[in-house]
N, C-alpha and C positions, 0 to 999 in steps of 0.2 A: 695736694702735695705741699708740705710745709717748706718754706724757704727761710734762709737765715734772717731776713728782715722781719719775719713773723715773730721772732723772739726778742726783737728790739724793745728796750724799756726795762722797767722794774718788775721784779717777781718776788712774791713771798715764798719762803721755803720752810717746809716742816720735814724734818728728817729723823729717822730712827736707825740706829746702828746696833745690831745684835751681834755681840762678840761671843761666838760659840766656845772658844777656848777659855776665856776668862769668865764665862757665864754671867756677863753683865750687859747692860743696855746703855747706850748713850742717846741723848736727845739733842737735836740742834734746831734752833728757831732763828731765822734771819731773813735776809733779803739778798737778791742778786740784781745786778744791772748789766744789760748787754748794750754796749755802745760802740759805734764805729770809731776806730782810731786812725785808719787811713784807708785808701782804696782797697776794698775787698777784705780788710782785716778788722775784726771786731773783738772787743775785750769783754769777757764774762768775769765780773768782779763780785765775789760773794763774801758777805760778812754776817756774823751773828754770834749767838751764845750757845755753847755746848756744855752739857753736863754728862759726865761719864760716871755711871753707877750713882753712888751717894756723894761723890766728890763735889767740889765747888764749881760754880759756873766759870767757864773760860771763854775768852774771845777767840773765835775761829774764823779764819779767812781762807779763801782760795781764789786763784786767778788763772784763767785759761784764755787762749785766743781761739776764736772760731773764724772759719772762712768757708765760703761756698765751694764745693768740689763736685761739679756736675749736679746730679740730683741729691747728693748727700751733703752734710755739713761736716767738715773736718774739724776736730777738736785737737788743739795743740797745748802742750805744757807751756808754762810761762816763759821758759827758755827756748821755745819754738820747736822742741822735739815733738814728733807725732805721738798722739795719745790714742785716739780712736775716731770712728765716724758715726754720726747720727744718721740713720737711714731716712729715706724719703717717704716711707709709708706710715700708716697708723700705728703699726707695731714694728719695732726694729730691734736688732741685737748686734752687739759688737764685742770684741775681745781685745785684751791688752796683756801682753806677756812682759813682766818686769822681773827677771830672774831673781829669786827662784819662785816668784808668786805669779798666779794666774788670775786675771780679772775678767769677769763676764758681766755685761750689762744688757738689760732689756729696757726698751723705751715703750711707753704706752701713751699715745696721743688721742685715744678714743673719746675723751671728754674735753677736748680742746675748747677753751684756752687753758684748761687745767691739764697738766701732764705729769707723768711719773717716770722715774728712773730707778731701777732696782739692780744693784751691784751684788754679785756673789764673788767673794775673794777667797782663794785657797792657796796655801803655801806652807812651808815647814813651820813658820811661826805665826801664820795668819789663817783665820777661818772666821769670816764674818759676812753678814748680809747688811746692806745699807739701802733703805727705802726712802726715797725723796719725793715729796709732792710739791709741785710748783703751781702757783696760781697768780693771776694778775694782781699787782699791788697798787691798783689805782685807788687813791684815797676816796673814801665815802661811797665806794661802789659796793653793791651787795656781793657777797661771796658766791661766785658761780660754782664753786666746788662743794657747797654746803649740803647737797642732797645725796 
């Protein structure tokens, strides 16, 4: 069972966003760092470059707070509103309703320390899939996800 502390440190992220309505794809490449900010509260800070379709590279950032909630990890928006939970098993799923849009995520930790998150987003103006691969970002280490 994975615990919050298992995610501590720096992660490389490779993400593809398939926008079904616009019929375009975006690519994100960057890093995230999970660090404790006070007792029980950790900050997931993500930064990188994203290219949407044939457009120019843009700097992209995200920040979430994580905290252990029993066997699950609670993910909060930067303003501390609840977002979703990361389950305690090898495969997990969660949902988030942000009217009028619905967000479904599946997590796959089968190849730990590499892990994936797949979001399916549906709404009146949104219809996209976002696949993210996270891998340890230890300098000079062989890529454990390369096979």
